[in-house]
VMD Tcl script that draws the C-alpha trace (Angstrom):
set ca {
  {11.34 -13.70 28.58}
  {11.13 -10.54 29.08}
  {8.11 -8.77 30.90}
  {6.68 -5.29 31.78}
  {8.97 -2.54 30.96}
  {11.83 -4.43 29.80}
  {9.55 -6.07 27.01}
  {8.28 -2.85 25.78}
  {12.24 -1.54 25.63}
  {12.18 -4.45 23.43}
  {9.81 -2.87 20.50}
  {10.98 -0.12 17.97}
  {9.07 2.17 19.68}
  {9.69 4.80 16.80}
  {7.94 2.50 14.39}
  {5.25 1.87 16.13}
  {4.77 5.85 16.99}
  {4.84 6.07 13.63}
  {2.42 3.48 12.48}
  {-0.26 4.37 15.43}
  {-0.06 7.95 14.63}
  {-1.06 7.68 11.22}
  {-3.80 5.28 11.99}
  {-5.12 7.87 14.52}
  {-4.59 10.40 11.85}
  {-7.00 8.53 9.44}
  {-9.67 8.47 12.10}
  {-9.65 12.26 12.12}
  {-9.38 12.57 8.42}
  {-11.94 10.23 7.57}
  {-14.51 11.45 10.06}
  {-14.67 14.41 7.56}
  {-14.25 12.71 4.44}
  {-17.03 10.55 4.97}
  {-19.53 12.94 6.31}
  {-21.15 13.62 3.08}
  {-20.62 9.92 1.62}
  {-21.72 7.58 4.15}
  {-20.87 9.06 7.60}
  {-20.69 5.12 9.34}
  {-17.65 4.86 7.38}
  {-15.78 6.63 9.93}
  {-16.95 4.02 12.70}
  {-15.83 1.32 10.35}
  {-12.47 2.91 9.72}
  {-12.20 3.55 13.37}
  {-12.90 0.11 14.27}
  {-10.82 -1.48 11.22}
  {-7.74 0.17 12.34}
  {-8.07 -0.84 16.22}
  {-8.23 -4.55 14.94}
  {-5.45 -3.65 12.88}
  {-3.54 -2.45 15.79}
  {-4.36 -5.27 17.90}
  {-3.52 -7.99 15.17}
  {-0.13 -6.35 14.32}
  {0.72 -6.34 18.04}
  {-0.19 -10.12 18.20}
  {1.83 -10.88 15.40}
  {4.80 -8.98 16.97}
  {4.91 -11.01 19.94}
  {5.80 -14.45 18.16}
  {9.23 -14.68 15.83}
  {8.79 -13.46 12.22}
  {10.22 -16.93 10.95}
  {7.42 -18.95 12.33}
  {5.15 -16.66 10.41}
  {7.21 -16.94 7.08}
  {6.91 -20.66 7.66}
  {3.23 -20.34 6.71}
  {3.71 -18.17 3.60}
  {3.11 -20.99 1.08}
  {-0.33 -21.86 2.72}
  {-1.29 -17.59 3.13}
  {-0.13 -16.99 -0.86}
  {-2.21 -19.84 -1.86}
  {-5.10 -18.69 -0.38}
  {-4.46 -15.03 -1.55}
  {-4.40 -16.25 -5.02}
  {-7.63 -18.57 -4.83}
  {-9.09 -15.20 -3.25}
  {-8.24 -13.41 -6.45}
  {-9.38 -15.96 -8.43}
  {-12.93 -16.08 -6.75}
  {-13.27 -12.38 -7.33}
  {-13.05 -12.87 -11.23}
  {-16.09 -15.41 -11.38}
  {-17.94 -13.92 -7.78}
  {-16.76 -10.48 -7.05}
  {-18.45 -7.35 -6.91}
  {-18.40 -4.83 -9.32}
  {-18.14 -1.47 -8.52}
  {-16.78 1.82 -10.65}
  {-16.55 -0.88 -13.41}
  {-14.18 -2.77 -11.43}
  {-14.23 -6.12 -9.55}
  {-12.51 -6.35 -6.88}
  {-14.36 -7.21 -3.47}
  {-15.47 -10.48 -2.08}
  {-18.58 -10.41 0.12}
  {-18.05 -13.11 3.26}
  {-20.40 -13.27 5.76}
  {-21.82 -9.76 5.16}
  {-18.05 -8.17 5.09}
  {-16.28 -6.69 2.13}
  {-12.78 -7.90 1.76}
  {-10.06 -6.79 -0.95}
  {-7.79 -9.77 -1.63}
  {-5.23 -7.33 -3.87}
  {-4.69 -5.80 -0.61}
  {-3.42 -9.23 1.39}
  {-1.86 -10.35 -1.88}
  {0.79 -7.59 -1.34}
  {1.37 -8.99 2.27}
  {1.41 -12.71 1.15}
  {3.65 -12.31 -1.70}
  {6.24 -10.22 0.37}
  {6.00 -13.16 3.10}
  {6.43 -15.58 0.36}
  {9.46 -13.85 -1.26}
  {11.50 -13.27 1.57}
  {11.21 -17.01 2.43}
  {12.33 -17.84 -1.27}
  {15.06 -15.63 -2.16}
  {16.63 -16.17 1.57}
  {19.95 -18.56 0.97}
  {19.69 -18.15 -2.94}
  {23.41 -17.49 -3.99}
  {24.63 -13.85 -5.14}
  {24.32 -13.06 -7.90}
  {20.88 -14.76 -8.49}
  {20.63 -17.42 -11.09}
  {18.15 -17.00 -13.74}
  {16.05 -19.98 -12.80}
  {15.50 -18.27 -9.34}
  {14.92 -14.68 -10.62}
  {12.33 -16.82 -12.98}
  {10.40 -18.14 -9.90}
  {10.61 -14.90 -7.82}
  {8.71 -13.08 -10.99}
  {6.35 -15.91 -11.20}
  {5.44 -15.88 -7.55}
  {4.74 -11.84 -7.89}
  {3.40 -12.12 -11.42}
  {0.55 -14.50 -10.86}
  {-1.00 -12.43 -8.14}
  {-0.05 -9.12 -10.23}
  {-1.68 -10.85 -12.95}
  {-5.04 -11.55 -11.79}
  {-4.84 -7.85 -9.92}
  {-4.51 -6.53 -13.63}
  {-7.37 -8.05 -14.76}
  {-9.97 -6.97 -12.33}
  {-8.68 -4.15 -13.83}
  {-6.62 -2.95 -11.03}
  {-3.23 -1.18 -12.87}
  {-2.26 0.26 -9.65}
  {-1.94 -2.29 -7.29}
  {-0.93 -4.98 -10.01}
  {2.64 -2.49 -10.24}
  {2.73 -2.60 -6.42}
  {3.44 -6.37 -6.65}
  {6.03 -5.30 -9.68}
  {7.64 -2.63 -6.95}
  {7.99 -5.31 -4.05}
  {9.40 -8.12 -6.32}
  {12.11 -5.38 -8.11}
  {13.33 -3.94 -4.51}
  {13.55 -7.50 -2.92}
  {15.78 -9.08 -5.73}
  {17.40 -5.86 -5.82}
  {18.87 -6.73 -2.03}
  {18.84 -10.36 -2.51}
  {21.33 -9.99 -5.34}
  {20.07 -9.17 -8.92}
  {23.09 -8.33 -10.87}
  {22.84 -4.52 -12.44}
  {23.76 -6.22 -16.16}
  {19.57 -8.44 -15.18}
  {18.24 -5.48 -14.07}
  {18.84 -3.08 -16.99}
  {18.03 -6.10 -19.47}
  {14.48 -6.42 -17.18}
  {13.96 -2.67 -17.62}
  {14.66 -2.84 -21.37}
  {12.15 -5.76 -21.84}
  {9.60 -3.54 -20.20}
  {10.18 -0.82 -22.31}
  {9.73 -3.15 -25.10}
  {6.00 -4.35 -23.72}
  {4.89 -1.04 -23.01}
  {2.93 -0.61 -26.22}
  {1.16 -4.07 -25.56}
  {0.40 -2.82 -22.22}
  {-1.41 0.17 -23.40}
  {-3.54 -1.90 -25.73}
  {-4.58 -4.29 -22.58}
  {-5.72 -1.21 -20.94}
  {-9.51 -0.07 -20.44}
  {-10.37 2.32 -21.95}
  {-11.08 4.43 -19.01}
  {-7.68 3.82 -17.70}
  {-6.21 5.04 -20.86}
  {-8.43 8.44 -20.74}
  {-6.91 8.74 -17.14}
  {-3.14 8.73 -18.32}
  {-4.04 10.94 -21.02}
  {-5.77 13.01 -18.28}
  {-2.53 13.56 -16.55}
  {-0.77 15.17 -19.53}
  {-3.71 17.70 -20.16}
  {-6.48 17.37 -17.35}
  {-8.32 20.18 -18.74}
  {-8.54 18.90 -22.11}
  {-11.62 17.09 -20.58}
  {-12.31 19.01 -17.50}
  {-15.50 17.03 -16.79}
  {-14.64 13.76 -17.82}
  {-10.99 11.91 -17.27}
  {-9.56 15.14 -15.68}
  {-12.49 15.97 -13.47}
  {-11.42 14.12 -10.58}
  {-7.60 15.70 -10.64}
  {-8.74 19.11 -11.10}
  {-10.74 19.09 -8.52}
  {-7.90 17.27 -6.03}
  {-5.80 20.16 -7.33}
  {-8.13 22.89 -6.10}
  {-8.73 20.82 -2.99}
  {-5.07 20.95 -1.76}
  {-4.06 24.06 -3.25}
  {-6.84 25.82 -1.53}
  {-5.55 24.42 1.86}
  {-2.84 26.71 1.67}
  {-0.60 26.56 4.84}
  {-2.93 25.79 7.92}
  {-5.75 24.58 6.03}
  {-10.01 25.67 6.17}
  {-10.07 23.39 9.52}
  {-11.59 20.36 10.11}
  {-15.15 19.62 8.29}
  {-14.81 22.75 6.48}
  {-13.48 22.58 3.33}
  {-15.94 23.36 0.48}
  {-14.27 20.82 -2.30}
  {-15.00 17.61 0.66}
  {-18.02 19.06 2.02}
  {-19.51 20.10 -1.08}
  {-18.93 16.78 -2.85}
  {-16.94 18.18 -5.59}
  {-14.17 15.92 -5.06}
  {-14.86 12.22 -5.74}
  {-13.67 9.06 -3.86}
  {-12.47 11.33 -1.03}
  {-12.77 8.60 1.73}
  {-10.47 6.17 -0.43}
  {-8.21 7.31 -2.93}
  {-8.23 10.83 -2.18}
  {-8.08 11.24 1.39}
  {-5.19 13.08 0.93}
  {-6.90 16.00 -0.78}
  {-9.39 16.33 1.88}
  {-6.34 16.35 4.59}
  {-4.60 19.31 2.15}
  {-7.64 21.38 2.19}
  {-8.57 20.99 5.58}
  {-5.21 20.86 7.24}
  {-3.25 22.83 4.67}
  {-0.01 22.01 4.14}
  {1.14 21.66 7.89}
  {-1.19 18.81 8.03}
  {0.39 17.08 4.91}
  {3.99 17.64 6.31}
  {2.87 15.79 9.03}
  {1.80 12.87 7.48}
  {4.95 12.87 5.17}
  {6.88 13.12 7.92}
  {5.03 10.09 9.61}
  {5.75 8.02 6.47}
  {9.30 8.96 6.58}
  {9.79 8.15 9.94}
  {8.21 4.67 9.47}
  {10.34 3.90 6.46}
  {13.19 4.97 7.51}
  {12.94 2.71 10.92}
  {11.83 -0.05 7.97}
  {15.04 0.20 6.06}
  {17.53 0.35 9.41}
  {16.10 -2.78 10.03}
  {17.07 -3.99 6.35}
  {20.54 -2.95 6.65}
  {20.85 -4.13 10.70}
  {19.35 -7.46 10.61}
  {22.19 -10.05 9.35}
  {19.16 -12.79 9.27}
  {18.37 -13.23 5.32}
  {14.57 -13.77 5.81}
  {14.05 -10.68 8.11}
  {16.34 -8.20 5.63}
  {14.28 -9.16 2.74}
  {10.79 -8.83 4.61}
  {11.77 -5.52 5.74}
  {12.89 -4.57 2.41}
  {9.59 -6.32 0.83}
  {7.54 -4.11 3.38}
  {9.50 -0.84 2.59}
  {8.91 -1.22 -1.33}
  {5.17 -1.85 -1.04}
  {4.77 0.77 1.40}
  {6.81 3.57 0.22}
  {6.06 2.83 -3.70}
  {2.29 3.13 -2.68}
  {2.49 6.11 -0.56}
  {4.65 7.96 -2.88}
  {2.40 6.75 -6.01}
  {-0.93 8.24 -4.21}
  {0.44 11.56 -2.70}
  {2.18 12.23 -6.32}
  {-1.33 11.04 -7.88}
  {-3.41 13.08 -6.05}
  {-1.31 16.59 -6.20}
  {-1.23 15.74 -10.05}
  {2.34 15.08 -10.51}
  {1.52 11.35 -11.58}
  {-1.32 9.69 -13.76}
  {-3.81 8.68 -11.44}
  {-3.97 4.97 -10.91}
  {-6.31 4.22 -8.24}
  {-4.03 3.61 -5.41}
  {-5.07 3.94 -1.82}
  {-3.06 5.93 0.26}
  {-1.44 3.79 2.92}
  {-3.39 3.20 6.66}
  {-5.58 6.93 5.74}
  {-7.73 5.06 2.83}
  {-10.77 3.72 3.89}
  {-10.70 -0.28 3.53}
  {-10.58 -2.86 6.08}
  {-8.37 -5.39 4.14}
  {-5.85 -2.86 3.28}
  {-5.69 -1.43 6.98}
  {-5.01 -5.40 8.89}
  {-2.29 -6.19 6.14}
  {-0.34 -2.95 6.88}
  {-0.59 -3.55 10.81}
  {0.04 -7.25 9.93}
  {3.48 -5.88 8.16}
  {4.09 -3.54 11.08}
  {3.85 -6.74 13.18}
  {6.28 -8.64 11.07}
  {9.03 -5.45 11.26}
  {8.43 -5.72 14.92}
  {9.25 -9.09 15.42}
  {12.30 -8.44 13.13}
  {13.76 -5.94 15.99}
  {12.48 -7.96 18.95}
  {14.20 -11.49 17.50}
  {16.71 -10.47 15.54}
  {18.31 -7.16 17.26}
  {17.04 -7.45 20.73}
  {17.68 -10.83 21.25}
}
mol new
graphics top color blue
foreach p $ca { graphics top sphere $p radius 0.5 }
foreach p [lrange $ca 0 end-1] q [lrange $ca 1 end] { graphics top cylinder $p $q radius 0.2 }
display resetview
């Protein structure tokens, strides 16, 4: 067993630096974003970031195969909590997504992303290629159950994240191109049904994407304010705590889904570029692990985490810049949320474990 400097060298330091960099940057941005909402949120966010880092480092020290042995239990618990949300969950802004446990607010959908990746990696590892129809069916069911429960909350954005995770993992596991095209065609055929199932405010958000100025004080308000905030930051930004859209409370949900808008206003293009660079670095390391490890579980686990973080970051940044519809997806590491921060750092710990176990021995 390695100790001291040798143990540290066995870690993927680039991956760790990227994740820590995003977490530290999130504390800086949150201090300003939460200042006119609820200042203590910044302190809580920092505490959760430190807890997440500690948990992630603890997870990294064990062989990831040990953790995947617990995947079934973890997945079952996450599905149970999603059911409990629908029964006794707390409702905020028209959505029921949180559970209150001993005074702490937990968002089970964030944990479901982690446990779904966890279980799919275990299930798909060792399956024949191309994946048989029954394997595809069971894997889709594993991702579909939590996705459906999350969609009912309603949370369309997080439900699509689980779909992206499933697609990424079955692609690497060996889905045939013909089957993939058939699945894509089925989604297109079901799109009208999905539209009917959406809540009124969700349909309004999608329509506002086409022309936010058609309802500037309603569905289009948030995206208009977000675009103004990011654009006004220009190259270097207005300065920390100096963003007018943020500090004068024109920008809603600035501590959660629209924290990237605060970053753009106060730190400008350079600040946004720094976040994109750190995400790119993190995702590059995750993809590199998926390519270099010969262990099926490790490859699929890294792929699922890559799909999860990459898709969610892409959707959030595209959403706040007006390039994609507003679907209520938080920005990984930067948006406020203890459940999200801890789940993300567990994922980083699993990536580190893959590196230490499969690549460094």
